[in-house]
N, CA and C of each residue as an Amber inpcrd file, in Angstrom:
protein
   261
 140.2830000  49.3380000 110.7360000 139.3320000  49.3210000 111.7560000
 139.8060000  48.4570000 112.9200000 139.9210000  48.9820000 114.0830000
 140.3120000  48.2740000 115.2960000 139.4490000  47.3340000 115.7760000
 139.7550000  46.0250000 115.9760000 138.8300000  44.9800000 116.6910000
 138.8850000  45.1670000 118.1320000 137.9340000  45.3250000 118.8080000
 137.7710000  45.4520000 120.3480000 138.2180000  44.1740000 120.9830000
 138.9660000  44.2090000 122.0530000 139.3130000  42.9670000 122.7370000
 138.1950000  42.6080000 123.6450000 137.9730000  41.3530000 123.9180000
 136.8940000  40.9160000 124.6410000 137.5770000  40.5700000 125.9650000
 136.9930000  41.1170000 127.1360000 137.4560000  40.6360000 128.4530000
 136.8630000  39.2480000 128.8140000 137.8280000  38.4420000 129.3750000
 137.2540000  37.1130000 129.4530000 137.4330000  36.8190000 130.9820000
 136.5650000  35.8170000 131.3250000 136.5480000  35.3600000 132.8260000
 136.4800000  33.9420000 132.5720000 136.5430000  33.1250000 133.7830000
 136.4140000  31.5790000 133.7750000 135.1170000  31.4900000 134.3110000
 134.5290000  30.4120000 133.6530000 133.2320000  29.8670000 134.0880000
 133.3220000  28.4770000 134.4340000 133.0790000  28.1010000 135.6760000
 133.3150000  26.8480000 136.1750000 131.7820000  26.1210000 136.6050000
 131.6990000  24.8550000 136.2620000 130.6180000  24.1550000 136.6490000
 130.8660000  22.7370000 136.6060000 130.0860000  22.0480000 137.3930000
 130.2660000  20.7280000 137.6270000 129.4670000  19.6210000 136.5630000
 130.0410000  18.8050000 136.0800000 129.4090000  17.8390000 135.1580000
 129.8220000  16.4720000 135.3370000 129.1120000  15.4510000 134.9960000
 129.7120000  14.0290000 135.1860000 130.8050000  13.7470000 134.1950000
 131.7210000  12.9260000 134.6010000 132.8450000  12.6150000 133.7010000
 132.3790000  11.8130000 132.3990000 131.3940000  11.1330000 132.3780000
 130.8790000  10.5880000 131.0240000 130.4570000  11.6330000 130.0520000
 129.6420000  12.5690000 130.7410000 128.9450000  13.5870000 129.7220000
 130.1360000  14.4290000 129.3700000 131.1380000  14.8660000 130.2170000
 132.1760000  15.6100000 129.7950000 132.9690000  15.0400000 128.6450000
 133.2140000  13.7130000 128.7890000 133.8930000  13.0300000 127.6530000
 133.1180000  13.0110000 126.3470000 131.8510000  12.5260000 126.6860000
 131.1110000  12.5450000 125.1990000 130.9570000  13.8390000 124.5680000
 130.7640000  15.0510000 125.3110000 130.8690000  16.2870000 124.8450000
 132.1830000  16.6560000 124.1630000 133.2400000  16.3980000 124.7970000
 134.4770000  16.6880000 124.2220000 134.7380000  15.8540000 122.8720000
 134.2600000  14.5650000 123.0120000 134.3680000  13.7880000 121.5780000
 133.4720000  14.4580000 120.6000000 132.3000000  14.7220000 120.8550000
 131.5360000  15.4250000 119.8520000 131.9410000  16.6340000 119.3100000
 132.6170000  17.5920000 120.1560000 133.0540000  18.6590000 119.7970000
 134.3900000  18.4690000 118.7650000 135.1090000  17.6160000 119.2070000
 136.4170000  17.2650000 118.5010000 135.9800000  16.6640000 117.0700000
 134.8720000  15.9080000 116.9470000 134.4190000  15.4490000 115.7000000
 134.0290000  16.5460000 114.8340000 133.7720000  17.5760000 115.3240000
 133.3940000  18.8130000 114.4560000 134.4760000  19.8770000 114.5290000
 135.7120000  19.5150000 114.9190000 136.9000000  20.4610000 114.7200000
 136.5300000  21.6870000 115.6670000 135.8630000  21.5440000 116.8550000
 135.5470000  22.5370000 117.7670000 136.1120000  22.1820000 119.1860000
 136.2670000  23.1720000 119.8570000 136.6730000  22.7110000 121.3690000
 135.3590000  22.7380000 121.9670000 135.2890000  22.1710000 123.3050000
 134.1600000  22.3780000 124.1510000 133.9130000  23.5010000 124.4270000
 134.9220000  24.3940000 124.7640000 134.7830000  25.9480000 125.1530000
 134.1460000  26.7200000 124.0500000 134.5100000  26.4380000 122.8190000
 133.9650000  27.1730000 121.6190000 132.3960000  26.8670000 121.5070000
 132.0990000  25.6110000 121.6530000 130.5510000  25.1890000 121.6620000
 129.8750000  25.8970000 122.7070000 130.2810000  25.8290000 123.9340000
 129.6150000  26.4700000 125.0400000 129.4260000  27.9020000 124.9850000
 130.4390000  28.6410000 124.4940000 130.3700000  29.9960000 124.1640000
 129.3220000  30.2400000 123.1910000 129.2320000  29.4640000 122.0650000
 128.3230000  29.6700000 121.0240000 126.8210000  29.2510000 121.4970000
 126.7420000  28.2720000 122.4240000 125.4160000  28.0020000 123.0350000
 124.9100000  29.2350000 124.0110000 125.8410000  29.7240000 124.7670000
 125.6240000  30.9070000 125.4870000 125.1190000  32.0280000 124.8340000
 125.7500000  32.3640000 123.6820000 125.3840000  33.4240000 122.8420000
 123.8600000  33.4210000 122.2040000 123.7540000  32.0830000 121.8110000
 122.5210000  31.8300000 121.2050000 121.3820000  31.7490000 122.1890000
 121.6870000  31.3910000 123.4370000 120.6080000  31.3180000 124.4170000
 120.3140000  32.7260000 124.7210000 121.1770000  33.6860000 124.9000000
 121.0930000  34.9110000 125.1720000 120.3950000  35.7340000 124.1430000
 120.5260000  35.3970000 122.8170000 119.8720000  36.0490000 121.7210000
 118.5010000  35.5270000 121.6410000 118.2010000  34.2580000 121.9460000
 116.7820000  33.7170000 121.9060000 115.9890000  34.3380000 123.1520000
 116.6360000  34.5850000 124.1910000 115.9250000  34.9100000 125.4040000
 115.6770000  36.5010000 125.0840000 116.4500000  37.3100000 124.5420000
 116.1870000  38.6370000 124.0660000 115.1660000  38.8060000 123.1300000
 115.0590000  37.7160000 122.0810000 113.9710000  37.8440000 121.2050000
 112.7050000  37.4450000 121.7980000 112.6800000  36.5130000 122.7710000
 111.4920000  36.1890000 123.5660000 110.8460000  37.3430000 124.3370000
 111.8020000  37.9940000 124.9790000 111.3630000  39.2240000 125.7760000
 110.8720000  40.3560000 125.0960000 111.4200000  40.4940000 123.8140000
 110.9780000  41.6470000 122.9360000 109.5080000  41.1170000 122.4100000
 109.3570000  39.9290000 121.9700000 108.1090000  39.3920000 121.6570000
 107.0140000  39.5070000 122.5220000 107.2860000  39.2010000 123.8710000
 106.3910000  39.2520000 125.0260000 106.0210000  40.6190000 125.3580000
 107.0570000  41.7120000 125.0310000 106.7960000  43.1790000 125.3950000
 105.7770000  43.6020000 124.3740000 106.0120000  43.1980000 123.0270000
 105.0420000  43.5960000 121.8690000 103.6390000  43.1010000 122.2240000
 103.6330000  41.6970000 122.6500000 102.2270000  41.2250000 122.9720000
 101.6650000  41.9610000 124.1040000 102.3050000  42.2910000 125.1430000
 101.7850000  43.1020000 126.2590000 101.2550000  44.5460000 125.9950000
 102.0390000  45.1160000 124.9250000 101.5530000  46.2980000 124.3810000
 100.5430000  46.3440000 123.7030000 100.3480000  45.3260000 122.6400000
  99.0820000  45.1570000 121.8030000  97.8150000  44.8190000 122.8240000
  98.0400000  43.9990000 123.7380000  96.9200000  43.7480000 124.6240000
  96.6130000  45.0350000 125.3500000  97.5310000  45.7470000 125.9150000
  97.2570000  46.9900000 126.6770000  96.4330000  47.9710000 125.7510000
  96.8790000  48.0040000 124.4860000  96.2120000  48.9190000 123.4810000
  94.6750000  48.3860000 123.1660000  94.5480000  47.1210000 123.1680000
  93.2160000  46.6840000 123.1340000  92.3300000  46.9420000 124.1700000
  92.8940000  46.8100000 125.3930000  92.1980000  47.1580000 126.6500000
  91.6230000  48.6550000 126.6910000  92.5690000  49.4030000 126.2370000
  92.5300000  50.9330000 126.3230000  91.2570000  51.2080000 125.1430000
  91.3290000  50.5050000 124.1310000  90.3060000  50.7300000 123.0780000
  88.8620000  50.2370000 123.5570000  88.7650000  49.2990000 124.3250000
  87.5530000  48.8190000 124.8410000  87.1080000  49.7970000 125.8270000
  88.0860000  50.4780000 126.7610000  87.7820000  51.3070000 127.8020000
  87.3060000  52.6710000 127.1030000  87.6880000  52.9740000 125.8450000
  87.1730000  54.2040000 125.1450000  85.9290000  53.9400000 124.3790000
  85.4180000  52.7170000 124.4140000  84.1310000  52.3440000 123.7500000
  84.4500000  52.0070000 122.2530000  85.5170000  51.6570000 121.9420000
  85.7760000  51.4110000 120.4850000  85.8630000  50.0700000 120.1080000
  85.3430000  49.3160000 120.9170000  85.3490000  47.8080000 120.6300000
  84.2900000  47.4430000 119.6610000  84.4740000  46.4690000 118.8650000
  83.6300000  45.7980000 117.8800000  83.0180000  44.5810000 118.6270000
  81.6110000  44.3890000 118.5260000  81.0460000  43.2650000 119.1490000
  81.3000000  42.0170000 118.2040000  81.3290000  40.6680000 118.6950000
  81.4740000  39.5030000 117.7960000  80.4260000  39.5770000 116.8130000
  79.0760000  40.0270000 117.2370000  78.0160000  39.9630000 116.3780000
  78.3340000  40.8890000 114.9300000  78.8710000  42.1730000 115.2490000
  79.2230000  43.0830000 114.2640000  80.1690000  42.3330000 113.3340000
  81.3260000  41.6610000 113.9880000  82.4050000  41.2200000 113.1310000
  81.6490000  39.8640000 112.2690000  80.7770000  39.1880000 112.7360000
  80.1440000  38.1140000 112.1080000  79.2880000  38.6760000 111.0600000
  78.5590000  39.7900000 111.2710000  77.8350000  40.4830000 110.3080000
  78.6890000  41.1010000 109.0950000  79.7300000  41.6080000 109.4590000
  80.5770000  42.1080000 108.3840000  81.1690000  40.9220000 107.5160000
  81.4310000  39.9710000 108.2510000  81.9010000  38.7640000 107.4240000
  80.9560000  38.0710000 106.4370000  79.6200000  38.1110000 106.8050000
  78.5010000  37.6760000 105.9710000  78.3410000  38.5670000 104.8800000
  78.5320000  39.9040000 105.0520000  78.2240000  40.7940000 103.9550000
  79.1600000  40.8910000 102.9350000
């Protein structure tokens, strides 16, 4: 099985000297480079954002389904729900 090669690009940003040094030392203490940790962070951030977007889309769909159910007159009143709970 052939492993696809990943196109790369340089990502440049500014950070204070002290933070850069602390980050590099923390990365080195875990046998990682700062670049490796930043790539990991970026992947995790993108993954979490995708999960959040999917969750929000599911929530919007459930809300819309509920609204459409009410519009069709299929809603159950709170009194009916309370009555069913007491029975």
